N, CA, C and O of each residue as an XYZ file, in Angstrom:
836
protein
N       0.834     -1.207      0.000
C       0.000      0.000      0.000
C       0.869      1.259      0.000
O       0.574      2.225     -0.703
N       1.946      1.239      0.796
C       2.821      2.408      0.855
C       3.496      2.657     -0.492
O       3.588      3.796     -0.949
N       3.965      1.580     -1.121
C       4.643      1.729     -2.411
C       3.719      2.324     -3.454
O       4.158      3.085     -4.317
N       2.444      1.983     -3.381
C       1.475      2.485     -4.353
C       1.261      3.983     -4.216
O       1.126      4.686     -5.217
N       1.229      4.476     -2.980
C       0.896      5.885     -2.741
C       2.118      6.753     -2.455
O       1.991      7.971     -2.329
N       3.307      6.141     -2.349
C       4.491      6.916     -2.003
C       4.809      8.024     -3.009
O       5.114      9.138     -2.584
N       4.754      7.774     -4.331
C       5.022      8.884     -5.269
C       4.078     10.058     -5.080
O       4.489     11.215     -5.173
N       2.808      9.760     -4.814
C       1.816     10.815     -4.589
C       2.151     11.606     -3.328
O       2.054     12.833     -3.312
N       2.547     10.892     -2.270
C       2.906     11.555     -1.018
C       4.153     12.403     -1.196
O       4.205     13.534     -0.712
N       5.153     11.877     -1.879
C       6.397     12.616     -2.073
C       6.168     13.885     -2.885
O       6.780     14.918     -2.614
N       5.291     13.809     -3.874
C       4.982     14.994     -4.675
C       4.306     16.056     -3.818
O       4.655     17.234     -3.888
N       3.334     15.632     -3.006
C       2.633     16.576     -2.134
C       3.592     17.207     -1.133
O       3.566     18.418     -0.917
N       4.434     16.387     -0.529
C       5.388     16.908      0.456
C       6.407     17.842     -0.178
O       6.822     18.817      0.447
N       6.815     17.558     -1.412
C       7.804     18.409     -2.073
C       7.236     19.796     -2.348
O       7.949     20.792     -2.217
N       5.962     19.874     -2.727
C       5.326     21.174     -2.942
C       5.247     21.932     -1.621
O       5.518     23.132     -1.574
N       4.876     21.233     -0.551
C       4.809     21.877      0.754
C       6.188     22.352      1.190
O       6.327     23.461      1.707
N       7.215     21.518      0.986
C       8.577     21.882      1.393
C       9.059     23.133      0.656
O       9.775     23.957      1.225
N       8.663     23.267     -0.609
C       9.041     24.462     -1.365
C       8.447     25.707     -0.722
O       9.096     26.751     -0.664
N       7.209     25.597     -0.239
C       6.571     26.726      0.432
C       7.251     27.066      1.741
O       7.407     28.240      2.075
N       7.659     26.041      2.492
C       8.333     26.272      3.774
C       9.700     26.921      3.557
O      10.108     27.797      4.319
N      10.406     26.481      2.508
C      11.754     26.980      2.266
C      11.779     28.419      1.773
O      12.769     29.123      1.974
N      10.701     28.869      1.127
C      10.675     30.230      0.590
C      10.230     31.207      1.668
O       9.149     31.041      2.232
N      11.042     32.232      1.971
C      10.680     33.192      3.025
C       9.385     33.929      2.710
O       9.143     34.341      1.576
N       8.578     34.081      3.718
C       7.314     34.803      3.596
C       6.979     35.435      4.931
O       7.865     35.606      5.769
N       5.718     35.786      5.150
C       5.336     36.414      6.417
C       5.684     35.579      7.637
O       6.087     36.125      8.664
N       5.535     34.249      7.540
C       5.855     33.396      8.676
C       7.318     33.483      9.070
O       7.640     33.591     10.253
N       8.205     33.436      8.086
C       9.639     33.530      8.364
C       9.989     34.916      8.899
O      10.845     35.043      9.775
N       9.331     35.957      8.380
C       9.584     37.303      8.893
C       9.172     37.415     10.367
O       9.837     38.079     11.161
N       8.063     36.751     10.713
C       7.621     36.766     12.109
C       8.610     36.008     12.981
O       8.938     36.455     14.080
N       9.085     34.870     12.501
C      10.089     34.107     13.240
C      11.350     34.941     13.424
O      11.963     34.918     14.492
N      11.739     35.676     12.385
C      12.914     36.546     12.473
C      12.759     37.557     13.600
O      13.670     37.743     14.406
N      11.598     38.210     13.652
C      11.377     39.219     14.684
C      11.413     38.635     16.081
O      12.019     39.217     16.980
N      10.772     37.490     16.278
C      10.716     36.874     17.608
C      12.070     36.270     17.976
O      12.523     36.411     19.112
N      12.715     35.600     17.026
C      13.979     34.927     17.319
C      15.066     35.916     17.704
O      15.820     35.673     18.646
N      15.154     37.027     16.987
C      16.214     37.992     17.274
C      15.929     38.799     18.536
O      16.853     39.181     19.254
N      14.661     39.057     18.805
C      14.317     39.897     19.954
C      14.167     39.103     21.240
O      14.505     39.596     22.317
N      13.656     37.858     21.137
C      13.317     37.115     22.356
C      14.034     35.786     22.483
O      14.055     35.201     23.566
N      14.614     35.304     21.416
C      15.402     34.094     21.550
C      14.789     32.855     20.942
O      13.759     32.909     20.271
N      15.453     31.725     21.195
C      15.147     30.464     20.524
C      13.838     29.833     20.974
O      13.040     29.400     20.143
N      13.610     29.775     22.287
C      12.428     29.074     22.792
C      11.120     29.692     22.279
O      10.256     28.952     21.809
N      10.940     31.020     22.352
C       9.711     31.601     21.799
C       9.573     31.364     20.297
O       8.470     31.141     19.800
N      10.706     31.415     19.569
C      10.653     31.184     18.126
C      10.227     29.755     17.823
O       9.465     29.525     16.884
N      10.704     28.800     18.600
C      10.291     27.411     18.403
C       8.826     27.214     18.779
O       8.149     26.355     18.215
N       8.333     28.013     19.736
C       6.902     27.978     20.046
C       6.072     28.413     18.852
O       5.039     27.815     18.551
N       6.530     29.461     18.170
C       5.876     29.878     16.927
C       5.856     28.736     15.923
O       4.838     28.480     15.281
N       6.979     28.057     15.791
C       7.083     26.959     14.820
C       6.114     25.829     15.157
O       5.554     25.199     14.260
N       5.920     25.576     16.439
C       4.974     24.540     16.846
C       3.558     24.928     16.440
O       2.788     24.083     15.983
N       3.211     26.206     16.606
C       1.901     26.677     16.174
C       1.739     26.601     14.670
O       0.669     26.247     14.174
N       2.802     26.935     13.934
C       2.761     26.843     12.479
C       2.584     25.384     12.053
O       1.840     25.088     11.118
N       3.277     24.477     12.751
C       3.126     23.054     12.446
C       1.721     22.554     12.732
O       1.189     21.736     11.983
N       1.108     23.044     13.824
C      -0.264     22.647     14.142
C      -1.233     23.125     13.059
O      -2.172     22.415     12.697
N      -0.996     24.333     12.547
C      -1.834     24.840     11.459
C      -1.653     23.996     10.201
O      -2.606     23.775      9.453
N      -0.426     23.523      9.970
C      -0.167     22.671      8.809
C      -0.960     21.381      8.898
O      -1.418     20.864      7.878
N      -1.129     20.849     10.112
C      -1.941     19.645     10.294
C      -3.372     19.906      9.843
O      -3.963     19.101      9.124
N      -3.924     21.038     10.270
C      -5.300     21.369      9.899
C      -5.426     21.590      8.395
O      -6.390     21.136      7.778
N      -4.457     22.284      7.807
C      -4.497     22.541      6.372
C      -4.291     21.257      5.578
O      -4.880     21.088      4.511
N      -3.462     20.352      6.088
C      -3.266     19.062      5.419
C      -4.544     18.236      5.448
O      -4.898     17.595      4.459
N      -5.231     18.251      6.576
C      -6.511     17.550      6.663
C      -7.525     18.149      5.695
O      -8.272     17.427      5.035
N      -7.540     19.489      5.619
C      -8.449     20.146      4.683
C      -8.126     19.760      3.240
O      -9.025     19.571      2.421
N      -6.843     19.647      2.947
C      -6.437     19.234      1.608
C      -6.896     17.812      1.318
O      -7.377     17.512      0.226
N      -6.740     16.936      2.318
C      -7.092     15.535      2.128
C      -8.581     15.337      1.864
O      -8.965     14.436      1.117
N      -9.424     16.175      2.473
C     -10.872     16.009      2.286
C     -11.416     16.905      1.183
O     -12.624     16.938      0.947
N     -10.521     17.639      0.499
C     -10.951     18.421     -0.651
C     -11.337     19.853     -0.368
O     -11.814     20.546     -1.267
N     -11.145     20.326      0.873
C     -11.554     21.699      1.185
C     -10.643     22.724      0.529
O     -11.079     23.833      0.219
N      -9.360     22.358      0.311
C      -8.449     23.312     -0.316
C      -8.878     23.620     -1.747
O      -8.841     24.769     -2.186
N      -9.283     22.579     -2.465
C      -9.761     22.793     -3.832
C     -11.045     23.595     -3.834
O     -11.239     24.470     -4.678
N     -11.924     23.295     -2.885
C     -13.178     24.048     -2.784
C     -12.896     25.506     -2.478
O     -13.550     26.395     -3.023
N     -11.921     25.758     -1.605
C     -11.563     27.127     -1.254
C     -11.054     27.886     -2.473
O     -11.341     29.072     -2.635
N     -10.295     27.200     -3.333
C      -9.764     27.847     -4.527
C     -10.876     28.331     -5.441
O     -10.681     29.273     -6.208
N     -12.045     27.694     -5.367
C     -13.163     28.050     -6.225
C     -14.156     28.979     -5.530
O     -15.124     29.433     -6.141
N     -13.915     29.256     -4.262
C     -14.847     30.082     -3.488
C     -14.301     31.505     -3.403
O     -13.440     31.792     -2.572
N     -14.791     32.382     -4.248
C     -14.282     33.741     -4.335
C     -14.477     34.497     -3.017
O     -13.570     35.193     -2.560
N     -15.649     34.361     -2.413
C     -15.933     35.091     -1.177
C     -14.986     34.653     -0.065
O     -14.491     35.483      0.699
N     -14.734     33.344      0.023
C     -13.833     32.845      1.061
C     -12.429     33.383      0.853
O     -11.773     33.775      1.818
N     -11.957     33.411     -0.376
C     -10.613     33.911     -0.642
C     -10.507     35.405     -0.351
O      -9.479     35.874      0.136
N     -11.574     36.153     -0.650
C     -11.568     37.578     -0.336
C     -11.501     37.784      1.176
O     -10.795     38.673      1.652
N     -12.237     36.961      1.932
C     -12.212     37.065      3.387
C     -10.814     36.768      3.922
O     -10.338     37.444      4.834
N     -10.160     35.760      3.356
C      -8.807     35.432      3.773
C      -7.853     36.575      3.437
O      -6.963     36.904      4.221
N      -8.048     37.174      2.269
C      -7.223     38.320      1.875
C      -7.348     39.454      2.875
O      -6.345     40.016      3.312
N      -8.578     39.789      3.238
C      -8.803     40.908      4.155
C      -8.204     40.616      5.527
O      -7.516     41.455      6.110
N      -8.478     39.404      6.038
C      -7.951     39.036      7.353
C      -6.431     39.000      7.337
O      -5.784     39.503      8.255
N      -5.864     38.407      6.298
C      -4.409     38.313      6.210
C      -3.743     39.670      6.089
O      -2.731     39.925      6.742
N      -4.302     40.548      5.256
C      -3.730     41.880      5.079
C      -3.805     42.681      6.376
O      -2.852     43.371      6.740
N      -4.940     42.588      7.074
C      -5.095     43.308      8.333
C      -4.094     42.805      9.377
O      -3.511     43.593     10.122
N      -3.905     41.502      9.420
C      -2.972     40.914     10.378
C      -1.539     41.349     10.079
O      -0.779     41.669     10.993
N      -1.176     41.358      8.805
C       0.170     41.774      8.418
C       0.412     43.250      8.727
O       1.510     43.634      9.130
N      -0.620     44.077      8.534
C      -0.485     45.494      8.867
C      -0.309     45.685     10.371
O       0.444     46.557     10.806
N      -0.997     44.876     11.157
C      -0.825     44.933     12.611
C       0.607     44.578     12.994
O       1.206     45.233     13.847
N       1.162     43.531     12.356
C       2.542     43.146     12.618
C       3.499     44.258     12.182
O       4.496     44.520     12.855
N       3.194     44.911     11.054
C       4.029     46.023     10.584
C       4.020     47.156     11.598
O       5.066     47.733     11.895
N       2.851     47.476     12.129
C       2.748     48.546     13.137
C       3.565     48.199     14.372
O       4.242     49.062     14.932
N       3.505     46.932     14.803
C       4.299     46.512     15.958
C       5.790     46.683     15.686
O       6.536     47.133     16.555
N       6.222     46.321     14.475
C       7.641     46.441     14.140
C       8.078     47.897     14.069
O       9.138     48.250     14.585
N       7.272     48.746     13.435
C       7.622     50.164     13.348
C       7.656     50.804     14.737
O       8.487     51.673     15.001
N       6.761     50.379     15.620
C       6.754     50.914     16.980
C       8.034     50.531     17.718
O       8.596     51.348     18.448
N       8.497     49.294     17.533
C       9.746     48.864     18.156
C      10.939     49.586     17.543
O      11.925     49.861     18.226
N      10.843     49.896     16.232
C      11.934     50.628     15.591
C      12.045     52.037     16.156
O      13.145     52.559     16.336
N      10.890     52.650     16.435
C      10.885     54.007     16.986
C      11.318     54.025     18.438
O      11.994     54.954     18.880
N      10.923     52.983     19.193
C      11.267     52.902     20.621
C      11.751     51.485     20.909
O      10.990     50.673     21.434
N      12.992     51.176     20.577
C      13.507     49.808     20.756
C      13.416     49.364     22.206
O      13.923     50.052     23.092
N      12.772     48.214     22.470
C      12.717     47.709     23.841
C      14.053     47.139     24.252
O      14.902     46.862     23.405
N      14.248     46.961     25.550
C      15.476     46.332     26.032
C      15.515     44.901     25.553
O      14.520     44.182     25.637
N      16.661     44.486     25.050
C      16.800     43.121     24.551
C      16.652     42.153     25.709
O      17.488     42.113     26.612
N      15.587     41.377     25.676
C      15.295     40.461     26.774
C      16.277     39.297     26.779
O      16.869     38.951     25.756
N      16.430     38.712     27.943
C      17.242     37.513     28.040
C      16.607     36.396     27.232
O      15.382     36.336     27.119
N      17.403     35.526     26.677
C      16.882     34.486     25.792
C      15.846     33.632     26.476
O      14.870     33.222     25.848
N      16.037     33.353     27.761
C      15.122     32.457     28.458
C      13.915     33.180     29.034
O      13.025     32.530     29.583
N      13.855     34.467     28.932
C      12.769     35.224     29.544
C      11.499     35.123     28.715
O      11.516     35.422     27.521
N      10.373     34.696     29.342
C       9.129     34.590     28.585
C       8.516     35.952     28.348
O       8.743     36.884     29.119
N       7.736     36.072     27.279
C       7.022     37.314     26.983
C       5.530     37.022     26.992
O       4.847     37.346     27.963
N       5.019     36.425     25.940
C       3.604     36.088     25.909
C       3.337     34.705     26.476
O       2.176     34.326     26.631
N       4.380     33.936     26.791
C       4.195     32.591     27.282
C       4.162     31.602     26.123
O       3.908     31.982     24.979
N       4.418     30.341     26.423
C       4.479     29.331     25.388
C       3.154     29.207     24.638
O       3.139     29.111     23.411
N       2.043     29.210     25.375
C       0.738     29.086     24.708
C       0.495     30.264     23.770
O      -0.041     30.091     22.675
N       0.890     31.461     24.200
C       0.719     32.636     23.344
C       1.555     32.556     22.089
O       1.106     32.955     21.014
N       2.780     32.039     22.213
C       3.651     31.895     21.045
C       3.076     30.875     20.067
O       3.067     31.101     18.857
N       2.596     29.752     20.600
C       1.994     28.727     19.743
C       0.758     29.282     19.040
O       0.555     29.052     17.848
N      -0.062     30.012     19.787
C      -1.265     30.595     19.193
C      -0.948     31.624     18.131
O      -1.651     31.723     17.126
N       0.122     32.402     18.350
C       0.524     33.402     17.365
C       0.981     32.729     16.072
O       0.629     33.170     14.978
N       1.768     31.657     16.204
C       2.201     30.925     15.021
C       1.043     30.293     14.278
O       1.007     30.298     13.047
N       0.097     29.750     15.025
C      -1.078     29.130     14.413
C      -1.909     30.165     13.663
O      -2.335     29.932     12.531
N      -2.137     31.316     14.307
C      -2.927     32.374     13.674
C      -2.253     32.896     12.422
O      -2.918     33.146     11.416
N      -0.932     33.063     12.472
C      -0.196     33.534     11.303
C      -0.380     32.584     10.125
O      -0.662     33.013      9.006
N      -0.216     31.288     10.390
C      -0.280     30.328      9.298
C      -1.693     30.193      8.729
O      -1.861     30.029      7.520
N      -2.695     30.259      9.582
C      -4.074     30.092      9.116
C      -4.574     31.314      8.351
O      -5.539     31.210      7.595
N      -3.936     32.469      8.534
C      -4.334     33.669      7.794
C      -3.269     34.063      6.770
O      -3.297     35.168      6.228
N      -2.338     33.157      6.514
C      -1.251     33.423      5.579
C      -1.643     32.909      4.189
O      -1.565     31.707      3.937
N      -2.060     33.795      3.291
C      -2.488     33.349      1.961
C      -1.390     32.615      1.202
O      -1.689     31.739      0.390
N      -0.124     32.952      1.448
C       0.971     32.238      0.795
C       0.909     30.759      1.132
O       1.032     29.908      0.251
N       0.716     30.455      2.409
C       0.632     29.055      2.829
C      -0.590     28.383      2.227
O      -0.510     27.250      1.754
N      -1.729     29.083      2.242
C      -2.958     28.496      1.722
C      -2.842     28.223      0.228
O      -3.322     27.199     -0.258
N      -2.204     29.137     -0.503
C      -2.029     28.924     -1.944
C      -1.128     27.731     -2.218
O      -1.355     26.985     -3.171
N      -0.101     27.544     -1.385
C       0.748     26.371     -1.561
C      -0.033     25.091     -1.277
O       0.186     24.074     -1.935
N      -0.944     25.132     -0.300
C      -1.737     23.940     -0.020
C      -2.744     23.669     -1.132
O      -3.071     22.517     -1.416
N      -3.230     24.727     -1.753
C      -4.086     24.532     -2.927
C      -3.283     23.872     -4.043
O      -3.801     23.024     -4.769
N      -2.011     24.264     -4.178
C      -1.142     23.631     -5.164
C      -0.916     22.160     -4.816
O      -0.868     21.310     -5.705
N      -0.778     21.861     -3.530
C      -0.650     20.467     -3.102
C      -1.872     19.670     -3.529
O      -1.758     18.555     -4.038
N      -3.044     20.262     -3.315
C      -4.279     19.580     -3.692
C      -4.371     19.377     -5.195
O      -4.927     18.383     -5.664
N      -3.820     20.330     -5.952
C      -3.931     20.266     -7.404
C      -2.984     19.235     -8.021
O      -3.359     18.530     -8.958
N      -1.752     19.144     -7.495
C      -0.771     18.272     -8.139
C      -0.428     17.027     -7.331
O       0.129     16.070     -7.869
N      -0.755     17.034     -6.056
C      -0.389     15.880     -5.241
C      -1.431     15.526     -4.210
O      -1.097     15.061     -3.120
N      -2.695     15.741     -4.541
C      -3.763     15.470     -3.597
C      -3.780     14.018     -3.157
O      -3.424     13.127     -3.928
N      -4.187     13.782     -1.939
C      -4.197     12.419     -1.395
C      -5.593     12.024     -0.939
O      -5.756     11.092     -0.151
N      -6.595     12.731     -1.435
C      -7.948     12.458     -0.985
C      -8.440     11.067     -1.322
O      -9.344     10.556     -0.661
N      -7.852     10.433     -2.359
C      -8.283      9.097     -2.755
C      -7.485      8.002     -2.060
O      -7.707      6.818     -2.316
N      -6.568      8.380     -1.193
C      -5.745      7.401     -0.490
C      -6.493      6.845      0.717
O      -7.376      7.515      1.253
N      -6.156      5.633      1.154
C      -6.791      5.084      2.360
C      -6.389      5.856      3.605
O      -5.424      6.621      3.597
N      -7.145      5.645      4.675
C      -6.945      6.400      5.915
C      -5.509      6.332      6.448
O      -4.981      7.366      6.856
N      -4.852      5.168      6.465
C      -3.472      5.147      6.970
C      -2.529      6.041      6.168
O      -1.620      6.646      6.736
N      -2.737      6.129      4.849
C      -1.883      6.975      4.019
C      -2.176      8.456      4.264
O      -1.269      9.288      4.237
N      -3.443      8.775      4.502
C      -3.793     10.155      4.830
C      -3.167     10.544      6.168
O      -2.666     11.658      6.324
N      -3.197      9.611      7.141
C      -2.568      9.881      8.439
C      -1.068     10.103      8.269
O      -0.490     10.980      8.910
N      -0.438      9.301      7.399
C       0.988      9.477      7.131
C       1.252     10.820      6.450
O       2.234     11.496      6.756
N       0.371     11.198      5.527
C       0.494     12.481      4.838
C       0.426     13.637      5.828
O       1.229     14.567      5.757
N      -0.523     13.581      6.744
C      -0.680     14.653      7.737
C       0.518     14.697      8.678
O       1.012     15.776      9.006
N       0.990     13.518      9.119
C       2.160     13.484      9.999
C       3.389     14.051      9.292
O       4.169     14.794      9.888
N       3.553     13.698      8.023
C       4.673     14.233      7.261
C       4.569     15.731      7.079
O       5.572     16.443      7.127
N       3.346     16.210      6.866
C       3.132     17.652      6.697
C       3.531     18.409      7.961
O       4.130     19.481      7.884
N       3.197     17.847      9.125
C       3.602     18.495     10.381
C       5.118     18.524     10.509
O       5.697     19.550     10.866
N       5.764     17.388     10.216
C       7.221     17.322     10.353
C       7.914     18.305      9.419
O       8.883     18.955      9.811
N       7.422     18.417      8.184
C       8.030     19.338      7.224
C       7.833     20.779      7.670
O       8.765     21.582      7.622
N       6.617     21.105      8.104
C       6.326     22.482      8.501
C       7.085     22.868      9.765
O       7.754     23.900      9.808
N       6.975     22.029     10.792
C       7.665     22.350     12.044
C       9.175     22.299     11.856
O       9.888     23.202     12.295
N       9.667     21.241     11.201
C      11.106     21.091     11.023
C      11.708     22.209     10.178
O      12.760     22.751     10.517
N      11.039     22.552      9.079
C      11.564     23.607      8.211
C      11.589     24.961      8.892
O      12.575     25.692      8.802
N      10.504     25.293      9.570
C      10.463     26.584     10.263
C      11.391     26.582     11.484
O      11.946     27.619     11.849
N      11.555     25.407     12.113
C      12.474     25.332     13.251
C      13.907     25.593     12.811
O      14.685     26.184     13.559
N      14.263     25.158     11.605
C      15.599     25.461     11.092
C      15.789     26.967     10.948
O      16.843     27.503     11.290
N      14.750     27.652     10.433
C      14.810     29.114     10.369
C      14.981     29.693     11.774
O      15.787     30.599     11.984
N      14.212     29.161     12.738
C      14.269     29.690     14.102
C      15.650     29.482     14.719
O      16.178     30.382     15.372
N      16.237     28.299     14.517
C      17.562     28.028     15.077
C      18.615     28.937     14.449
O      19.512     29.425     15.137
N      18.504     29.159     13.151
C      19.460     30.030     12.473
C      19.326     31.468     12.956
O      20.317     32.121     13.282
N      18.086     31.952     12.999
C      17.868     33.363     13.301
C      18.012     33.689     14.785
O      18.135     34.856     15.157
N      17.997     32.655     15.634
C      18.198     32.895     17.070
C      19.623     32.570     17.500
O      19.932     32.585     18.692
N      20.493     32.276     16.535
C      21.885     31.953     16.865
C      22.599     33.186     17.409
O      22.140     34.315     17.233
N      23.711     32.957     18.062
C      24.450     34.054     18.693
C      24.853     35.156     17.710
O      24.707     36.334     18.036
N      25.359     34.812     16.512
C      25.717     35.896     15.582
C      24.532     36.767     15.187
O      24.651     37.991     15.132
N      23.372     36.133     14.906
C      22.199     36.910     14.532
C      21.692     37.729     15.714
O      21.261     38.869     15.542
N      21.742     37.150     16.920
C      21.319     37.895     18.107
C      22.227     39.104     18.346
O      21.763     40.185     18.708
N      23.511     38.900     18.138
C      24.452     40.003     18.326
C      24.211     41.098     17.296
O      24.287     42.287     17.608
N      23.917     40.682     16.055
C      23.613     41.652     15.010
C      22.356     42.433     15.362
O      22.298     43.647     15.170
N      21.353     41.738     15.874
C      20.107     42.414     16.253
C      20.355     43.404     17.390
O      19.808     44.507     17.391
N      21.180     43.004     18.353
C      21.464     43.895     19.490
C      22.110     45.194     19.028
O      21.893     46.248     19.624
N      22.910     45.114     17.955
C      23.597     46.311     17.461
C      22.724     47.124     16.509
O      22.944     48.322     16.332
N      21.746     46.482     15.905
C      20.975     47.176     14.857
C      19.478     46.920     15.008
O      18.787     46.620     14.034
N      18.984     47.043     16.248
C      17.570     46.738     16.486
C      16.644     47.642     15.686
O      15.654     47.177     15.121
N      16.958     48.922     15.636
C      16.082     49.843     14.902
C      15.980     49.453     13.430
O      14.891     49.416     12.857
N      17.123     49.165     12.834
C      17.123     48.801     11.422
C      16.403     47.495     11.156
O      15.668     47.380     10.175
N      16.608     46.496     12.030
C      15.958     45.198     11.849
C      14.446     45.345     11.950
O      13.709     44.834     11.107
N      13.984     46.048     12.991
C      12.543     46.202     13.182
C      11.929     47.038     12.057
O      10.826     46.744     11.596
N      12.641     48.079     11.616
C      12.129     48.890     10.509
C      12.036     48.053      9.231
O      11.075     48.179      8.472
N      13.041     47.193      8.995
C      13.015     46.317      7.821
C      11.859     45.343      7.897
O      11.179     45.098      6.901
N      11.631     44.782      9.089
C      10.486     43.888      9.262
C       9.178     44.626      8.980
O       8.278     44.087      8.337
N       9.083     45.866      9.467
C       7.875     46.659      9.212
C       7.643     46.868      7.730
O       6.514     46.776      7.249
N       8.726     47.152      7.001
C       8.606     47.339      5.542
C       8.161     46.046      4.872
O       7.291     46.064      4.001
N       8.757     44.915      5.276
C       8.382     43.633      4.687
C       6.919     43.306      4.955
O       6.194     42.906      4.044
N       6.481     43.475      6.209
C       5.091     43.177      6.532
C       4.139     44.094      5.762
O       3.094     43.647      5.291
N       4.495     45.373      5.634
C       3.667     46.302      4.872
C       3.611     45.893      3.403
O       2.552     45.932      2.776
N       4.762     45.501      2.863
C       4.816     45.053      1.463
C       3.918     43.844      1.245
O       3.137     43.802      0.294
N       4.036     42.845      2.149
C       3.203     41.650      2.018
C       1.724     42.002      2.119
O       0.900     41.444      1.395
N       1.386     42.929      3.019
C      -0.015     43.313      3.197
C      -0.556     43.992      1.954
O      -1.650     43.665      1.495
N       0.202     44.941      1.400
C      -0.242     45.644      0.200
C      -0.342     44.699     -0.995
O      -1.298     44.754     -1.769
N       0.656     43.835     -1.131
C       0.639     42.875     -2.228
C      -0.556     41.954     -2.109
O      -1.213     41.649     -3.104
N      -0.841     41.507     -0.889
C      -1.997     40.637     -0.677
C      -3.297     41.360     -0.983
O      -4.177     40.808     -1.644
N      -3.423     42.599     -0.505
C      -4.675     43.338     -0.674
C      -4.935     43.683     -2.136
O      -6.089     43.827     -2.538
N      -3.876     43.818     -2.937
C      -4.047     44.228     -4.321
C      -3.996     43.072     -5.307
O      -4.152     43.281     -6.510
N      -3.779     41.853     -4.815
C      -3.747     40.692     -5.696
C      -5.175     40.277     -6.046
O      -6.033     40.165     -5.171
N      -5.413     40.052     -7.324
C      -6.729     39.637     -7.754
C      -7.024     38.212     -7.315
O      -6.147     37.349     -7.354
N      -8.255     37.969     -6.899
C      -8.675     36.625     -6.487
C      -8.940     35.803     -7.748
O      -9.307     34.632     -7.656
């Protein structure tokens, strides 16, 4: 059974991996948290992003991703929510650029682990880039016709790819050299994040459905 469905699974996972590897709003958020607060909060974000990937993978398996691609109103709602969320993140970054907070100790909690996980989950569920990649998964590597054990394997693999890929970003961006760079150039880093989030928001809001 595995041999029969393995090519289909590998194709779906490869499309998802391409989305994880390409920087987008999620990676920008990880950058901001990793450099300002350290590794543990950034990994909490990654756990939330991975949890969202589980939900999106399940939606793909039952055909909701394809249905979403054909639902203009739903896509417009996602656009509005995603753009608003990105603008909020941009405002937070610009505010930190104007008044840089004291660089917290790496182990010091801010919103707490649950808050970090929830933030990562919310980002991924309102991230049109991620949703479009999952629609692509449904289009070229859908697994809706696979038996339940293969769907379970697909979902487990999707979590590992999402969490593992974003965790690599978190480990890199929370490393000592990046933290030291952030400590010396907090205003510039936060201002750059604000510009990126604003760019993503405008691009999302002006993209035709």
